[in-house]
C-alpha positions in Angstrom: 0.0 0.0 0.0 1.4 3.4 -0.9 1.6 5.3 2.4 3.1 8.4 0.8 -0.6 9.5 0.2 -1.1 9.8 3.9 2.1 11.9 4.3 1.1 14.2 1.4 -2.1 15.1 3.3 0.1 16.5 6.1 2.3 18.7 4.0 2.2 22.4 3.3 1.8 23.9 -0.1 4.8 23.4 -2.3 5.9 20.2 -0.5 5.7 16.8 -2.2 6.3 13.4 -0.7 8.5 11.6 -3.2 8.3 8.1 -1.6 7.6 6.6 1.8 8.6 3.4 3.6 7.4 1.9 6.9 10.2 0.9 9.3 11.2 0.4 12.9 13.2 2.9 15.0 15.8 0.9 17.1 16.9 2.6 20.3 18.6 0.1 22.6 16.1 -2.6 23.3 13.2 -0.4 22.2 11.5 -0.9 18.9 9.0 1.7 17.7 7.2 1.8 14.4 8.0 4.8 12.2 6.8 5.9 8.7 9.7 7.6 6.8 8.8 10.0 4.0 11.3 11.7 1.6 9.8 15.2 1.1 10.8 17.7 -1.6 10.3 21.4 -1.4 10.7 23.7 -4.4 12.5 27.0 -3.8 11.5 30.4 -5.2 14.6 30.6 -7.3 13.8 27.2 -8.9 16.0 24.9 -6.9 14.8 22.3 -4.4 15.5 20.9 -1.0 14.8 17.6 0.6 14.2 16.3 4.1 13.2 13.0 5.8 9.9 13.3 7.7 9.5 10.8 10.5 6.0 9.9 11.6 4.6 7.9 14.4 1.5 5.8 13.7 -0.3 2.7 15.0 -2.4 1.4 12.1 -1.6 1.2 8.4 -1.3 4.8 7.2 -4.2 5.3 4.8 -5.0 9.0 5.4 -3.2 11.9 7.1 -5.2 11.3 10.2 -3.3 8.0 10.7 0.1 9.7 11.2 1.7 12.2 13.5 4.8 14.1 12.6 7.6 13.2 15.0 10.8 14.6 13.6 12.3 16.3 10.5 15.8 15.5 9.3 17.0 17.8 6.6 19.1 16.1 3.8 22.0 18.5 4.4 25.7 18.1 3.6 26.4 16.2 6.9 23.6 13.8 6.2 24.6 10.1 5.7 22.5 6.9 5.4 24.4 3.7 5.5 23.5 0.0 5.5 24.9 -1.6 8.7 25.2 -5.2 10.0 24.3 -5.4 13.7 27.1 -7.1 15.7 26.5 -10.7 16.2 23.7 -11.0 13.7 23.9 -13.0 10.5 21.9 -12.3 7.4 18.8 -14.4 6.9 16.9 -14.3 3.6 14.0 -11.9 3.7 15.2 -10.2 6.9 14.9 -6.5 7.4 17.6 -4.1 6.1 19.3 -2.2 8.9 20.4 1.4 8.1 22.0 4.1 10.2 21.1 7.7 9.7 23.7 10.2 10.9 23.9 14.0 11.0 26.0 16.3 13.2 23.0 16.5 15.6 21.7 13.0 15.8 22.2 9.3 15.0 19.3 6.9 14.4 19.1 3.3 13.4 16.2 1.9 11.5 15.1 -1.5 10.3 13.4 -1.3 6.9 11.5 -4.1 5.2 13.3 -6.4 2.7 12.0 -5.6 -0.8 11.8 -3.2 -3.7 10.1 -0.4 -1.8 13.1 -0.1 0.5 15.5 -0.2 -2.5 13.5 2.5 -4.3 13.3 4.6 -1.1 17.0 4.5 -0.5 17.7 5.1 -4.1 15.6 8.3 -4.0 17.3 9.4 -0.8 20.7 9.0 -2.5 19.5 11.1 -5.4 18.4 13.8 -3.0 21.7 14.1 -1.2 23.7 17.3 -1.9 26.4 16.4 -4.4 24.2 14.1 -6.4 23.2 17.3 -8.2 24.8 20.7 -7.9 22.7 21.8 -4.9 24.8 24.3 -2.9 22.4 25.3 0.0 22.3 23.7 3.4 18.5 23.1 3.8 18.7 22.6 7.6 17.4 25.9 8.9 14.8 26.2 6.0 13.1 23.0 7.1 13.4 23.5 10.8 12.1 27.1 10.7 9.2 26.1 8.5 8.0 23.4 11.0 9.3 25.2 14.1 11.5 22.3 15.2 14.4 22.8 17.6 17.3 24.3 15.8 20.6 22.4 16.0 23.9 23.9 17.0 26.0 25.3 14.2 28.3 22.8 12.6 30.9 22.5 9.9 30.1 20.6 6.7 31.4 17.0 6.6 32.3 15.0 3.4 29.3 13.7 1.6 28.7 9.9 2.1 25.8 9.3 -0.3 27.0 7.3 -3.3 24.9 5.4 -5.7 25.8 2.1 -7.3 28.0 2.4 -10.4 26.3 2.3 -13.7 27.2 0.4 -16.9 27.5 -3.4 -17.2 30.1 -6.0 -17.9 28.4 -8.7 -20.0 31.4 -11.0 -19.8 30.8 -11.6 -16.1 27.0 -11.7 -16.0 25.3 -14.3 -13.8 21.6 -15.1 -14.0 19.5 -13.9 -11.2 15.9 -15.1 -11.7 15.3 -15.1 -15.4 18.7 -14.0 -16.6 18.7 -10.8 -14.7 22.2 -9.3 -14.7 23.7 -9.4 -11.2 25.7 -6.6 -9.4 29.2 -6.6 -10.7 30.5 -6.8 -7.1 28.9 -10.3 -6.5 31.0 -12.6 -4.4 32.9 -15.6 -5.9 30.1 -17.8 -4.9 28.0 -16.3 -7.7 30.5 -17.5 -10.4 29.6 -20.6 -12.5 32.4 -22.7 -11.1 31.0 -22.4 -7.6 27.7 -24.1 -8.5 28.1 -27.4 -6.7 26.2 -29.4 -4.1 25.7 -27.1 -1.1 24.6 -29.5 1.6 28.0 -29.5 3.3 28.4 -25.8 3.4 28.4 -24.0 6.8 25.5 -21.8 8.0 27.6 -18.7 7.5 28.5 -19.7 4.0 24.8 -20.2 3.2 23.9 -16.7 4.5 26.6 -15.2 2.3 25.0 -17.0 -0.7 21.6 -15.7 0.2 22.9 -12.1 0.3 24.6 -12.5 -3.1 21.4 -13.9 -4.6 19.8 -10.5 -4.4 20.4 -7.2 -6.2 20.7 -5.2 -2.9 24.4 -6.0 -2.1 25.9 -2.8 -0.7 29.3 -1.9 0.8 29.0 -0.7 4.3 30.5 2.7 3.4 27.8 3.4 0.8 24.1 4.0 0.9 22.0 1.0 0.0 20.9 1.9 -3.5 19.3 0.5 -6.6 21.4 -0.9 -9.4 21.2 1.2 -12.6 19.6 -0.6 -15.5 20.9 0.5 -18.9 19.3 0.0 -22.2 21.8 -2.7 -23.1 21.1 -4.6 -19.9 17.4 -4.6 -20.5 17.9 -5.9 -24.1 20.1 -8.8 -22.7 17.5 -9.7 -20.1 14.7 -9.7 -22.7 16.6 -11.9 -25.1 17.5 -14.3 -22.2 13.9 -14.6 -21.4 13.0 -15.5 -25.0 15.8 -18.2 -25.1 15.2 -19.5 -21.6 14.6 -23.1 -22.7 18.0 -23.2 -24.4 19.9 -23.0 -21.1 17.6 -24.4 -18.4 16.2 -27.8 -17.4 13.2 -28.9 -15.2 13.9 -30.1 -11.7 11.1 -31.1 -9.2 10.9 -29.6 -5.7 8.4 -30.5 -3.0 6.1 -27.7 -1.8 3.9 -27.8 1.3 0.9 -25.4 1.1 -1.3 -25.0 4.2 -4.2 -22.8 5.3 -5.8 -22.4 8.8 -8.5 -20.0 10.0 -7.6 -19.8 13.7 -10.7 -17.8 14.8 -8.7 -15.3 16.8 -7.2 -18.0 19.1 -3.7 -18.3 20.3 -1.8 -21.6 19.5 -2.8 -24.3 22.0 -1.6 -27.4 20.2 1.5 -28.6 18.5 1.2 -28.0 14.7 3.3 -30.9 13.6 0.2 -33.1 12.8 -0.6 -30.5 10.2 2.8 -29.4 9.1 5.1 -32.4 9.1 3.7 -35.7 10.3 3.6 -38.5 7.7 5.4 -36.6 4.9 9.0 -36.2 3.7 10.7 -32.9 4.5 9.4 -30.4 1.9 11.7 -28.0 0.1 9.4 -25.1 0.5 6.7 -24.2 3.1 3.9 -21.8 2.3 1.7 -21.4 5.4 -1.3 -19.1 5.7 -3.6 -18.0 8.5 -6.8 -16.1 8.7 -8.5 -14.4 11.6 -5.2 -14.3 13.5 -6.7 -11.7 15.8 -10.4 -10.7 16.0 -10.0 -7.9 18.6 -11.1 -4.4 17.8 -7.5 -3.3 18.3 -6.3 -5.6 15.5 -9.1 -4.3 13.2 -8.5 -0.6 13.6 -4.7 -0.8 14.4 -1.9 -2.7 13.0 -0.2 -4.4 16.0 -1.1 -7.8 17.4 0.9 -10.2 19.7 -0.7 -13.2 17.9 1.7 -12.7 15.0 4.7 -13.7 17.0 2.8 -16.5 18.8 1.8 -18.2 15.5 5.1 -17.6 13.8 6.8 -19.4 16.7 4.3 -22.3 16.6 4.9 -22.8 12.9 8.7 -22.6 13.2 8.5 -25.3 15.9 6.2 -27.4 13.8 8.3 -27.6 10.6 9.7 -30.9 9.5 12.4 -32.0 12.0 14.6 -33.7 9.3 15.6 -30.5 7.6 16.8 -27.0 8.5 14.7 -24.1 7.2 15.3 -20.4 6.6 12.4 -17.9 6.8 12.1 -16.1 3.5 9.3 -13.7 4.4 6.4 -13.0 6.7 3.6 -10.7 5.6 0.4 -9.8 7.5 -2.7 -7.7 7.0 -4.7 -7.5 10.2 -5.6 -11.2 10.7 -4.4 -12.5 7.3 -0.8 -13.8 7.6 1.5 -15.7 5.2 4.8 -17.3 6.0 7.3 -18.6 3.5 10.2 -21.0 4.4 12.8 -22.8 2.3 15.4 -25.5 3.1 18.7 -23.7 3.9 20.4 -25.4 1.0 18.0 -23.7 -1.4 18.4 -20.2 0.0 21.0 -19.1 -2.5 18.6 -19.7 -5.3 15.8 -17.5 -3.9 15.8 -14.0 -5.2 13.5 -11.0 -6.0 11.4 -11.5 -2.9 8.5 -9.1 -2.7 5.4 -9.0 -0.5 2.2 -6.9 -0.8 -1.3 -6.6 0.8 -4.7 -5.7 -0.5 -7.6 -4.8 1.9 -11.1 -5.4 0.6 -13.0 -4.5 3.7 -15.3 -1.5 4.2 -14.5 1.4 1.8 -12.0 -0.9 0.1 -9.3 -0.4 2.6 -10.0 -2.1 5.9 -7.9 -5.3 6.2 -10.4 -7.5 8.0 -10.9 -9.1 4.6 -8.5 -9.2 1.6 -5.3 -10.9 0.7 -1.6 -11.0 1.2 1.0 -12.3 -1.2 4.6 -13.2 -1.5 6.3 -13.5 -4.9 9.9 -14.7 -5.6 12.2 -16.3 -8.1 13.2 -19.9 -7.3 16.1 -20.7 -9.6 14.7 -19.4 -12.9 11.0 -19.8 -12.1 8.7 -17.0 -10.8 6.3 -18.1 -8.1 3.5 -16.1 -6.4 1.8 -17.4 -3.3 -1.5 -15.7 -2.3 -3.4 -16.1 1.0 -6.9 -14.5 1.0 -9.9 -14.2 3.3 -13.0 -13.4 1.3 -16.4 -12.1 2.4 -18.4 -14.3 4.8 -22.0 -15.5 4.8 -23.8 -17.8 2.3 -25.6 -15.0 0.5 -22.5 -12.9 -0.1 -21.4 -14.9 -3.2 -21.1 -11.8 -5.4 -19.1 -10.0 -2.7 -16.6 -13.0 -2.6 -16.2 -12.8 -6.4 -15.6 -9.1 -6.2 -13.0 -9.6 -3.4 -11.1 -12.1 -5.6 -11.2 -9.7 -8.6 -10.0 -6.8 -6.4 -7.1 -8.8 -5.1 -6.1 -9.8 -8.6 -6.3 -6.2 -10.0 -4.8 -4.4 -7.0 -2.0 -6.7 -6.0 1.1 -5.3 -7.7 4.8 -6.1 -7.1 7.4 -3.5 -8.1 10.3 -4.9 -10.2 14.0 -4.4 -9.6 14.3 -2.7 -13.0 12.4 0.6 -12.4 11.7 1.0 -16.1 9.5 -2.0 -16.1 5.8 -1.9 -14.9 4.8 -3.7 -11.7 4.0 -7.4 -11.8 0.5 -8.7 -11.2 -0.4 -12.1 -9.7 -1.1 -13.5 -13.2 2.4 -12.6 -14.5 4.1 -15.6 -12.7 5.0 -19.0 -13.9 3.4 -20.7 -10.8 0.6 -19.3 -8.7 -0.4 -21.0 -5.4 -3.7 -19.6 -3.9 -4.8 -20.6 -0.4 -7.1 -19.3 2.3 -10.5 -19.1 3.8 -12.3 -18.4 0.5 -15.6 -18.6 2.4 -17.6 -20.2 -0.4 -20.5 -22.3 1.1 -22.9 -25.1 0.2 -26.0 -23.6 -1.4 -29.6 -24.8 -2.1 -29.4 -27.6 0.5 -30.6 -27.6 4.1 -28.3 -28.3 7.0 -29.5 -31.8 7.8 -29.2 -32.9 4.2 -25.6 -31.6 4.2 -24.7 -33.4 7.4 -26.3 -36.7 6.0 -24.2 -36.6 2.9 -21.1 -36.0 5.0 -21.9 -38.9 7.3 -22.3 -41.1 4.2 -19.0 -39.6 2.8 -20.8 -38.8 -0.4 -18.6 -35.8 -1.0 -19.0 -35.9 -4.7 -22.8 -35.2 -4.5 -22.2 -32.5 -1.9 -19.5 -30.9 -4.1 -22.1 -30.3 -6.9 -23.7 -27.7 -4.5 -20.4 -26.0 -3.6 -20.4 -22.3 -4.5 -16.8 -22.2 -5.5 -17.2 -25.1 -8.0 -20.3 -23.4 -9.4 -18.5 -20.0 -9.8 -15.4 -21.6 -11.3 -17.6 -23.5 -13.8 -19.1 -20.2 -14.8 -15.6 -18.8 -15.2 -16.6 -16.0 -12.8 -13.5 -16.5 -10.6 -10.2 -18.5 -10.6 -10.2 -19.0 -14.3 -7.4 -21.3 -15.3 -6.8 -22.5 -11.8 -7.1 -26.1 -10.7 -8.2 -27.7 -7.4 -7.7 -31.2 -6.4 -10.5 -33.6 -5.5 -12.2 -32.9 -2.2 -11.9 -36.3 -0.4 -12.2 -34.8 3.2 -15.3 -33.5 5.0 -16.0 -29.8 5.1 -13.6 -27.8 7.3 -16.2 -25.4 8.8 -18.0 -24.9 11.1 -17.2 -26.9 14.3 -17.7 -26.2 18.0 -14.3 -25.0 19.2 -12.4 -27.7 20.9 -14.3 -30.6 19.3 -15.2 -32.4 16.1 -18.9 -31.5 16.6 -20.7 -29.4 14.0 -21.9 -26.0 15.1 -24.5 -26.2 17.9 -24.9 -22.4 18.3 -28.1 -20.6 17.7 -27.1 -19.9 14.1 -26.3 -23.6 13.5 -24.3 -22.8 10.4 -24.2 -25.4 7.6 -20.9 -27.2 7.1 -18.9 -25.9 4.2 -15.5 -26.3 2.5 -14.4 -22.7 3.3 -10.7 -23.5 3.4 -9.2 -24.2 0.0 -6.0 -24.5 -2.0 -5.8 -23.9 -5.8 -3.0 -23.7 -8.3 -2.1 -22.4 -11.7 0.9 -23.1 -13.9 2.9 -25.8 -15.7 4.8 -28.8 -14.3 2.7 -29.0 -11.1 1.6 -32.3 -9.7 -0.6 -32.5 -6.5 0.5 -35.3 -4.3 -2.1 -34.9 -1.5 -4.9 -32.6 -0.4 -6.4 -33.2 3.1 -7.7 -31.6 6.3 -6.5 -32.3 9.8 -9.3 -33.2 12.3 -6.8 -33.7 15.1 -6.4 -29.9 15.6 -9.3 -28.5 17.6 -8.2 -24.9 18.5 -10.6 -23.2 16.0 -14.0 -23.6 14.5 -12.2 -24.4 11.3 -9.9 -27.4 10.5 -6.5 -26.7 8.9 -5.9 -28.0 5.3 -2.7 -28.8 3.5 -1.6 -29.8 0.0 1.7 -31.3 -1.1 2.9 -30.5 -4.6 5.8 -31.5 -6.8 6.6 -28.4 -8.8 8.9 -28.4 -11.8 11.3 -25.5 -11.5 13.6 -24.2 -14.3 17.2 -24.7 -13.2 20.1 -23.1 -15.1 22.8 -25.1 -16.8 25.8 -22.8 -16.5 27.6 -23.8 -19.6 24.6 -23.5 -21.8 23.7 -20.2 -20.1 27.2 -18.8 -20.9 26.9 -19.8 -24.6 23.5 -18.3 -24.9 24.7 -15.1 -23.3 27.7 -14.8 -25.6 25.5 -15.2 -28.7 23.2 -12.5 -27.5 26.1 -10.1 -26.8 27.6 -10.8 -30.2 24.3 -10.0 -31.8 24.0 -6.8 -29.8 27.4 -5.7 -30.9 26.1 -5.6 -34.5 23.2 -3.4 -33.4 25.3 -0.7 -31.8 25.0 2.8 -33.3 21.8 1.8 -35.0 19.2 4.3 -36.2 17.2 6.6 -33.9 14.2 4.7 -32.4 10.8 5.3 -33.9 7.4 3.9 -33.1 3.9 3.9 -34.5 0.8 4.5 -32.4 -2.6 2.9 -33.1 -4.4 5.9 -31.6 -3.3 9.5 -30.8 -6.4 11.1 -29.4 -8.6 9.9 -26.5 -12.1 10.9 -25.5 -13.8 9.8 -22.3 -17.6 10.3 -22.5 -19.8 10.7 -19.4 -17.2 10.1 -16.7 -18.8 9.3 -13.3 -17.6 9.5 -9.8 -15.5 6.4 -8.8 -16.3 4.6 -12.0 -13.2 3.5 -13.9 -13.1 4.2 -17.7 -10.3 2.8 -19.8 -9.1 3.7 -23.3 -6.2 1.6 -24.8 -3.8 2.0 -27.7 -0.8 0.0 -29.0 2.8 1.1 -29.5 4.5 -0.8 -32.3 8.3 -0.5 -32.3 10.5 -0.2 -35.4 13.9 -1.9 -35.8 15.7 -0.3 -32.9 15.2 -1.3 -29.3 14.0 1.5 -27.1 12.8 2.7 -23.7 9.6 4.7 -23.6 8.1 6.8 -20.8 5.4 9.4 -20.2 7.2 12.5 -19.0 6.2 15.6 -17.0 5.3 18.7 -18.9 7.2 21.9 -17.7 6.4 23.0 -14.1 4.2 20.0 -13.4 4.7 17.4 -10.7 3.3 14.5 -12.7 3.0 13.4 -16.3 -0.8 13.6 -16.1 -3.6 15.0 -14.0 -4.6 13.3 -10.8 -7.7 11.6 -12.4 -5.6 10.0 -15.1 -3.1 7.1 -15.2 -1.2 5.3 -17.9 -0.5 1.6 -17.4 2.3 1.0 -18.0 3.7 4.5 -17.8 7.1 3.4 -19.0 8.7 0.2 -20.5 11.0 -1.3 -23.0 10.4 -2.5 -26.5 12.4 -5.0 -28.6 12.6 -4.5 -32.4 9.3 -5.1 -34.2 7.4 -5.7 -30.9 4.2 -4.3 -29.5 2.8 -3.2 -26.2 -0.7 -2.2 -25.2 -1.1 0.9 -23.1 -4.2 1.5 -21.0 -5.2 5.0 -20.1 -7.3 4.7 -16.9 -9.5 7.6 -15.9 -10.9 7.5 -12.3 -12.4 10.4 -10.4 -12.3 10.2 -6.6 -12.7 12.5 -3.6 -9.5 14.4 -4.4 -10.5 15.5 -7.9 -14.3 15.5 -7.9 -15.0 18.9 -6.3 -13.0 20.9 -8.9 -14.7 18.9 -11.7 -18.1 19.6 -10.2 -17.3 23.4 -10.0 -15.7 23.6 -13.5 -12.4 24.6 -12.1 -11.0 21.5 -13.7 -12.1 19.7 -16.8 -11.4 16.3 -18.4 -8.6 17.8 -20.5 -4.9 16.9 -20.6 -2.0 16.2 -22.9 0.3 13.3 -22.4 3.9 13.4 -23.6 5.2 10.0 -24.7 9.0 10.2 -24.8 11.4 7.8 -26.5 14.9 7.5 -25.1 17.2 8.8 -27.9 14.1 9.4 -29.9 11.2 11.9 -30.4 8.3 12.9 -28.3 4.6 12.1 -29.1 1.8 14.4 -27.8 -1.5 12.6 -27.0 -4.5 14.8 -26.3 -7.1 13.6 -23.7 -10.6 15.0 -23.5 -14.0 14.1 -22.2 -16.9 15.3 -20.0 -17.6 14.7 -16.3 -21.1 14.1 -15.0 -21.4 16.1 -11.8 -22.3 14.2 -8.6 -23.4 14.8 -5.1 -20.2 12.9 -4.1 -17.5 15.6 -3.8 -20.1 18.4 -3.4 -20.1 20.7 -0.3 -22.9 20.3 2.2 -24.3 23.8 1.8 -24.2 23.4 -2.0 -26.4 20.3 -1.8 -28.8 22.0 0.5 -29.4 24.7 -2.1 -30.0 22.0 -4.8 -33.7 21.1 -4.4 -33.5 19.2 -7.7 -31.2 16.3 -8.5 -27.7 17.5 -9.4 -27.9 16.0 -12.9 -31.2 17.9 -13.6 -29.4 21.3 -13.1 -27.5 23.3 -15.7 -23.7 23.1 -15.4 -23.6 26.8 -14.8 -25.8 26.5 -11.8 -23.8 23.6 -10.4 -20.6 25.6 -10.8 -22.1 28.7 -9.1 -23.4 26.7 -6.1 -20.2 24.7 -5.7 -18.1 27.8 -5.6 -20.5 29.6 -3.2 -19.0 30.5 0.2 -20.0 28.2 3.1 -21.6 31.0 5.1 -24.7 31.6 3.0 -27.6 31.2 5.4 -28.3 34.9 5.9 -27.7 35.8 2.3 -30.1 33.6 0.4 -32.4 36.3 -1.1 -31.4 35.4 -4.6 -31.4 31.7 -4.0 -34.2 29.2 -3.6 -35.1 28.3 0.0 -32.6 25.7 1.0 -33.2 22.2 2.5 -32.2 21.7 6.1 -29.9 18.8 5.2 -28.8 17.4 1.8 -31.6 15.3 0.3 -29.0 12.7 -0.8 -27.9 12.2 2.8 -31.5 11.9 4.0 -32.2 9.3 1.3 -29.4 7.0 2.4 -30.0 7.4 6.1 -33.8 6.9 5.7 -33.1 3.7 3.7 -30.9 2.3 6.4 -33.3 3.4 9.2 -36.2 1.5 7.5 -34.2 -1.6 6.4 -30.9 -2.0 8.4 -31.0 -1.0 12.0 -30.7 -4.6 13.0 -28.3 -5.6 10.2 -25.4 -7.6 11.6 -21.9 -6.0 10.9 -23.4 -2.8 9.5 -20.6 -0.3 8.6 -18.0 -3.1 9.0 -18.8 -5.4 6.0 -18.3 -3.8 2.5 -20.9 -3.6 -0.2 -20.7 -4.4 -3.9 -19.1 -1.9 -6.3 -21.8 -2.5 -8.8 -24.4 -1.6 -6.2 -22.5 1.6 -5.2 -22.7 2.7 -8.8 -26.4 2.2 -8.8 -26.8 4.1 -5.5 -24.7 7.0 -6.9 -26.8 7.2 -10.0 -30.1 7.1 -8.1 -28.9 9.9 -5.8 -27.7 12.0 -8.7 -30.9 11.5 -10.6 -33.3 11.5 -7.6 -34.7 8.1 -8.4 -34.1 6.6 -5.0 -37.6 4.9 -4.9 -36.2 2.4 -7.5 -33.2 1.6 -5.3 -32.4 -2.1 -5.1 -29.2 -2.7 -3.1 -28.0 -4.5 0.0 -27.9 -2.8 3.3 -24.1 -3.0 3.4 -23.8 -1.3 0.0 -26.0 1.6 1.1 -24.0 1.9 4.4 -20.7 2.0 2.5 -22.1 4.6 0.1 -23.0 6.8 3.1 -19.4 6.5 4.4 -18.0 7.3 1.0 -20.3 10.3 0.8 -19.1 11.7 4.1 -15.5 11.0 3.0 -15.9 12.9 -0.2 -17.1 16.1 1.4 -14.6 18.8 0.6 -15.4 20.5 4.0 -16.2 17.8 6.6 -19.3 17.8 8.7 -17.4 19.4 11.6 -15.7 22.3 9.7 -11.9 22.4 9.7 -12.0 25.7 11.6 -13.6 23.9 14.6 -11.2 21.0 14.7 -8.8 22.1 17.4 -11.7 23.4 19.6 -13.2 20.0 19.4 -10.0 18.4 20.6 -9.8 20.8 23.5 -13.4 20.1 24.6 -13.1 16.3 24.4 -14.3 14.9 27.7 -16.5 18.0 28.4 -19.8 17.3 26.9 -21.3 20.8 27.6 -18.3 22.5 26.0 -18.5 20.1 23.1 -22.1 20.9 22.4 -21.2 24.5 22.5 -18.6 24.0 19.7 -21.1 22.1 17.6 -23.6 25.0 18.0 -21.1 27.4 16.4 -21.0 25.3 13.1 -22.7 26.7 10.1 -26.4 25.9 10.1 -26.3 23.2 7.4 -23.3 21.5 9.1 -24.9 21.7 12.5 -28.1 20.1 11.1 -26.2 17.2 9.4 -24.1 16.5 12.6 -27.2 16.2 14.8 -29.1 14.2 12.2 -26.3 11.6 11.9 -25.8 11.4 15.7 -29.6 10.7 16.1 -29.3 8.0 13.5 -26.3 6.4 15.1 -28.0 6.4 18.5 -30.9 4.5 16.9 -28.5 1.9 15.7 -27.0 1.5 19.2 -30.5 0.8 20.5 -30.4 -2.4 18.4 -26.8 -3.4 19.3 -27.9 -6.9 20.5 -28.8 -7.6 16.8 -26.3 -5.5 14.8 -23.4 -6.0 17.2 -22.4 -2.3 17.0 -21.1 -0.4 20.0 -20.1 3.2 20.7 -16.4 2.5 20.3 -16.8 1.0 16.8 -19.0 3.8 15.6 -16.7 6.5 17.1 -13.8 4.9 15.3 -15.5 4.7 12.0 -17.3 8.0 12.0 -14.7 10.0 14.0 -12.2 10.2 11.1 -15.0 11.1 8.6 -16.8 13.8 10.6 -13.8 15.3 12.3 -10.8 15.7 10.0 -7.6 17.6 10.5 -7.3 20.8 8.5 -5.6 20.3 5.2 -1.9 21.3 5.2 -1.6 21.3 9.0 0.7 19.0 10.9 -1.1 15.8 12.0 -1.7 15.1 15.7 -0.1 12.4 17.8 -2.0 9.3 18.9 -3.2 10.8 22.1 -4.8 13.7 20.3 -6.4 11.3 17.8 -8.0 9.5 20.6 -9.4 12.8 21.8 -11.0 13.1 18.3 -12.7 9.8 18.7 -13.7 10.6 22.3 -15.4 13.8 21.0 -17.7 11.7 18.8 -18.1 9.1 21.5 -19.7 11.7 23.8 -22.5 12.4 21.4 -23.3 8.7 21.0 -23.7 8.2 24.8 -25.5 11.3 25.8 -28.8 13.0 24.8 -28.4 15.5 22.0 
């Protein structure tokens, strides 16, 4: 998840967050989470300065409200950032990168996560260091005075210690890394062909050295950890090696263990060896996934949980005793965790390890549902392992399908070569997908299901399995395979037993926990559940695979490489690159709020290899406006090859208001640049359909008619109207007390959803949101047909899209000061503009009605205060964000109104 967006919301005008990475500040035995952002500031004379902004946070930083500015470290001439190796610690594959930040005034040590985001972050920091360009000013006092931090004592400049990796390449010494990726020229001797020999007898220290040399991130201690430069020639070599892969590789089988376990928020109470290692040979690779690791509210709203360490330890102790394993990676999103281990002798052949998360919970960002994934190269085969927890309940079939599609579309892994677009799940040779997919048995009563299970007639029962039905329809998991289900359903049991659910709900048994795969040379050896484990209301499942992995023959690889290099030598000094475009003008018709539109075109390359990239126009921060994106925005083309470019247009809360008012239009020009070639100019145009989403409260109150029934001139006038208009409405029609669109959604929920379980916690369907938006914008709410969860999520999205929140920015700090004093808090609310005051009281009255039904809907004051607090009470744009204690005050402020009479 890109957390630089959250940092950007905290910055002043003229400041831009280049990149962010989440790390851990290490001070003695203390470990504290920090978000590090590299911030750029443009000077009046045209230059620029940089600083590291350090933020505290507790949950994943999604908005500016999730972070609090802790410290600013200007990137001045005494600034250094070095990779260090803590004394007594050996390198383990996938472990964090330890870096030391030094200035004359301070010294800090951080652990940053292994992966491309850290490499890119440190690369950008290296570029920002004075000396990388011709910057001459020391930015220290500029940053400190702007943010009123304590000024350091005067100091003398020290020699610059920020050096990037050398460019260029030496093809005579190339070693394959993954699919022929050229290695760093400073690789150790163990990376040379003659060192490829059986490694079982090597010591542990030798193995860890090979692990380090199998990555691109090798860095001398005296230099900043930085990204290797990828030249055009390197990229051409890599591309040709990919095409000729079969000429220098052979298939070798490796044993993979894939396991999934929904632990229902429990701590480990049993040894996991019956699941992980009994009755099998020691696997080469372990992929172990958990769901519902922690069900507490703290885990839902914040990122930390002690259960991670508990289950990691339990898994490590349960691995096969006949082999030694190295942890490659651990990735977790709230309660969804994935662990990857390999035998130590294979560690040197693991590279390009990346991990990402996608939350599909309420508003598309909460991590109670979603997926985590780890991708890596094993020898010369790319592998992606996905662990997902999809929407619950039998009737939520469509929501599960959408969760799957969201994970596939949003899960992206950045590549080592920054000129290449991110990898998606589908762009891997082997995909292993595990998890609590939550598909149920449909159109069969509980007793019939149990009878078929008792008779072990799993084949008949499988015909009613929702996942099978959806796969047959090619709605989800197209191209994936699942083994035969020869074990009884893994859900739902009474905890601590093998008895089916005896609770009031008496849920029907179902195969919720599944393992599927996609790719060539994969043989499933077993697929079974483990009834012996009784910690949870689910049973764990595992599958064993033999997977054919492409292994490099060194002699054939060298011959292939030499042939490619000789061929490239003949292409040197070729003509200037030129391409042809299938389309040069793009028009997006009737663009709607939060509804993606895509236009595509093809770039066909001529006879000269080339890099292409969409570049910034003069004095602009990005190559396109915020509502537009090109995918991919840069890349590489071999001679006589094609690539399809998708232009994606998406209007959200950030861009909607100016499009409503007419201050912005669907108009832009993209500049497609060829390295060593010409530029191509691509006009983009279209029209936006105004929406109540992104419109101010007072504007909507003066719109008695649906927004799409009004002339554009009227919409623009009302959107640009000052907020204080109550006493100056002589020339305007008499306003409504609250926006009719807000009333429509709240009224619908009041009539249909006050007893709805998990309201405001379970997401709705995107297709239903689009219908709700259209009904609100056209006034046809009587024809609304949508689930309660979709309407509830639409209400939250509406509040989030308000350019001025319900509690105006000007009242924000007064609200914090009054938190805990209900009388004073009511006084602050009474000072809000009339329309905002009305909306606040209306929403509080509705939420109090929901709380009267808490026995049915399972809501409480804390949940609602957490959800609505960040929507109704937002920090003023451009101001520094508050610390965690002050954020709690914001939630306490809302909490008061939920517990007391209005």
